[in-house]
C-alpha positions, 0 to 999 in steps of 0.5 A: 500499499505504501508504495503504490501511494508513494508511486500515485504521489509521484505521477500517473503517466506512462511512457506511451502517453507521457513521453511518447505522444507529446513528443511526437505531436510536437516534432510531427508540427506545423514544418512537415505540412507547410515546409517540408516541399519547399526544402525538397523542392530547394535541396532536392531529395538526396540533399534533403534526406542529407538534411533530415539526418544532420537535424535529426543526429543532432536531436538523437545526441541529445536524446541519448545525452537526455536518457544518460542523465534521466537515468542516473537520477530520481527526475523530479517536476521541471523536465530540462530544468531539473535535469541541468540544475541538479548537475550544474547547480541553480545558478546554471540551471535557472540561467537556463530554466528562466528563458526555458519557461519563457520561450514555453509560454511564448511558444503556446501563442505562436502555435495558436497565431499559426492555427488561426491563420491556417483557419484563414486558408477557409474563413477569410473573414475570421479574426485571427486574435479572438480564435486564438484566445478562444482555443487558448481559455478552452486549452487553459481549462484542460490544463487546469484539471491535470496532466490525465486530461491533457494527455486524453485530449492529445490521444485524441489529437493524435489520431487525427493527425494519424489519419491525416497521414494515412489520407498522404499517403495513400494518396501517392502517384508518380509524376512524369519525370519522378528523378527530376527532383533529385538533384538540388536546384537552390532558389536566388540566396539560398544554399544548403544551410540556409534551408537547413536552418528553415528545416532545423526546428521541425525535429526539436520537439523533444522536451514535451515529454521531459517537461512532464516528468513530474507526471510520469510514474517512472521517468528513469524508464519513460523519458529515454525510451518514449523520447528515442521512440519519438525521434525515429518514428519522426525520422521515418515519417519525415523521410518517407514524406520527403521521398513521397514529395520529390516522386509525386510533384514538380519542382516548381509546385514544391517551391510555390505551394505551401499546402502542396500536400492538398495535391497528393492526399487521397482526401484533401481536407484531411491535410487541414485536420493535420495541419490544425491537429499539429498546432493544436497539440504543440499549443497544448503541449507547450501550455503543459510544459511551461507551468511545470518549468515555473513550478519548478524553478518557483519550489526551488527559490530561483524566482523573486521569493514572492514569485516563487511562493506563488508558484512554487506550490500546486493546488490538488495533486501538486497541479501548478494552478498559480504557474498555469495562470502566469502562463496563460497571462504571457500567452494571452499578451503575445497573442494580442501583440500579434506581430511575434516574428521579432522575437521567434528567433530568440525563442528558438534560440532558448530551446537550442540553448538547453538542448545544448546544456543538456548535452554538455552535462552528459558529456561532462559527467562522463569525463569527470566519472563521479563514482555517483554518476551511474545511468542506466543508459550510458553513452560515451562522452564524445557523442554528448560533446559533439551534440553540444557543439551541433547545437552551437553551431545550428544555432549561429546557422540559424540566426547569428544576432539572436544566438547573441541576444539569447546568450546576453539573456542567459548570462545576465540571468546567471550574474543575477542568481550568483549574486543572490548566493542560492543554496541548494539542498543537494550536491551538483557535479562541479565539485567532481569537475573541479576535483578533476581538473585539480587532479589532471593539473597536479599530476601533471604539476608533480611531474613537470620540471621545477624551476625557480623561474615558475616561482609563486608565492604558496604561503602558510600563514599562521593566522591564531585568531584571523580577526585579530590578524586582519593586516597580516592576512590582507598583506597575504592576500596582496602578496598572493595577488592571483598568482600564488596560494594561501594556506590559512593556518591554526594550531590548537594546543593540548590533547583529548576528545572535546578539542576535537569539537573545537577543531571542527568548529574552529575549521568552519569558522576559518573556512566562512572567513575565508569566503566573506573576505574572498580570499584564495586560500584554504584553511588548515586547523590541527592538534598539537601537544605543543605550538612548535610541534604543530607549526612543524607538522603544519609545514610537512603535511599541508599541501599536496605533493609537491604543491605545498608551502614555500613561505611561512608568514607569521605575526611578531609576538610581544606577548612574554607568555608566548615569547618560547613556543614563537622562538622555538617555531621561527628556528624550526621553519628556518631548519625546515628551509622554508622561506620566512616573513615576521610582520608586524603592523604599523599602528592605526595612529600612525597611518596617516604620517606614513610616506608611500614607500616600500623599503626593500634593504638589501644585504644577502642576494637570496635575501634581496632577490626575495623581498624585491619580488614581494615588494614587486607583488605588492605593488601591483595592486591596485592600493600600492600602484602609486607607492614607490619602492626603494632599495637601500644598502649600507656600506661603511666606505665613502669610496666605494658608493658609485661601486655599491650603488652600480652593482646594485641597480644592475641586480634590480635591472636583472630583476626587472623591477621598478625601484630606485637605489639609495646607498647610505655610508654609515659606520653605525650599527645596521639596525640603527641605520635602518630605524632612522631611515625607514622610521616613516616608510608605509613597508619595510622588508629587512633581511634576517641574519641566520647567524644573529638568530642562532647565536640568540640565548633565548629569543632568536629575534631579540636582536630585532625588537628594538628595530620593530619598536622604531619602525611605524610602518608595516615590517617584514623580518624576512629569510629566503632560502633561494635566489628568485634572480631569473 
């Protein structure tokens, strides 16, 4: 009993009524009755069949992709939007789904206006707007009572269409020259591809069945079977029609008479019946599909909040009544406008964009190969991507301006949805895609030859409480400059199960901090018995393979309690031969008095090139472009000034960094000279002496404490293990 009720809740329609019939009725539409003869008249029978095969190949590839996606998940309401959003996320799904809904809603008006105009062949005095509105009201009433009523109405229309086709194929007779229409004979300004562009929309009705996915008993079974069957049946009917027309009608008639089928049908009036059945069935299918797309968009909160609440629910049996009213209003407005030729090509582009995206989803899913992607209908990635490329190519072949308009509309919707930061309750394939790309790139990065020419700042930043280290993190972000990478790390000292809970909370808090500040970084929080062990562990385990931190950034510590741990961690970083940056931020009170200079104190070549590279990266940010870089050097002998300046300028020139060089002659201790000269520089890079650090009794940085205290700007004590001169 529970199983039966669950099935009833999911839907009542089977493969034939829910997928095959609406697809066949949409594919065998107006073009079959009014334009196929013109296609054969221009392209001839052989190339006409080639056009049919190319067009159907794209449709069939899309059908295979659609089948693969639909058999990998429990398909819900929303059809193509549902499948795309569950694979590529709400932003991409919504950017395709919103235009798709409008395309479906406006298509209702197109089909009804086409039906009304065809009536004028028999009733010239009829008012097309009044007729279109009358049938729209009638179909609205049919759709209001649910998918079951729509399906029964489509059965009746299918019978009428079958009778019309029977009249066509029983009226066959050879012309006097049956082979005259085999070769092409294009009209002026027509070619193979222009004729193809006219014919292609005939085979694009495969979304009608998918759009009813929420009303199917077993969507994963019905969608692939019903859609493939509809495409193949329609292919046979179109091919037979082309052969019938080529062998039984002369070329002039094919090119000039849109209702040429009347001349070969055994009962000509039934052609009108078939034409009306085709247009009305397409209108009814679109009127049934559009509200379900809108309902799914509302349910996922893609639409604005008020509208989403209104259309996201449903009436009895979850019928999309409110969404149906919205669709009715849009369709009626288009009927009253009357002239829809301007936006008709754009609507076609939205449908093609949907097909292309479905192909792209199937191809990328297959390439990414997430373990969760286990469709029962399996396709190779190549046909799917070929289908996506084919859809894009056809879009440009049919109408280039309309293609660009459609792309712009989809892009604008995507940007708007991205800014809303929508949250989905399901997982999509995007993380799997990034995993596959990361894996591909990482393996090749590890296998590549590493050279200092390709050095990038990959920094391990010991942030502690990140809110208290905002200035240091900001500098790390500037150094990284979208060219490197940051690991923001914390060490939790202690043991015990309760610290594991704290670790998870701190890790999540660090992840949120990175997201809120839009940093190119990942968080890393570890437990350790003491701070020194934690730092050593971070340096050794952070990263993957060759992609690991080459520089450690720590904050200067004046806390006497933490001095011992701080000192030991500095020594450990140097022992592990990682580049070291010890940072002290400028006081907020002194910032207005600082000079817009970045001072680099040159002593050793390794340190100098590293500091100058960081200064260059810093100055590349908009906030620092007006700052000048000074390279400063201390000598004791006045006579060596010119030689020191020339040598330093040569090194700076080789590093290709825009910087001025100053040589200072002084016999005073170097740190005192630095304190005097750079006291008001906004940033000051000072090289660390490993000998001085290793010779310190307690804190290895005690020798620099006075310098750090006297400098008013931002200070970086620096040690590099590599010469970055390249």
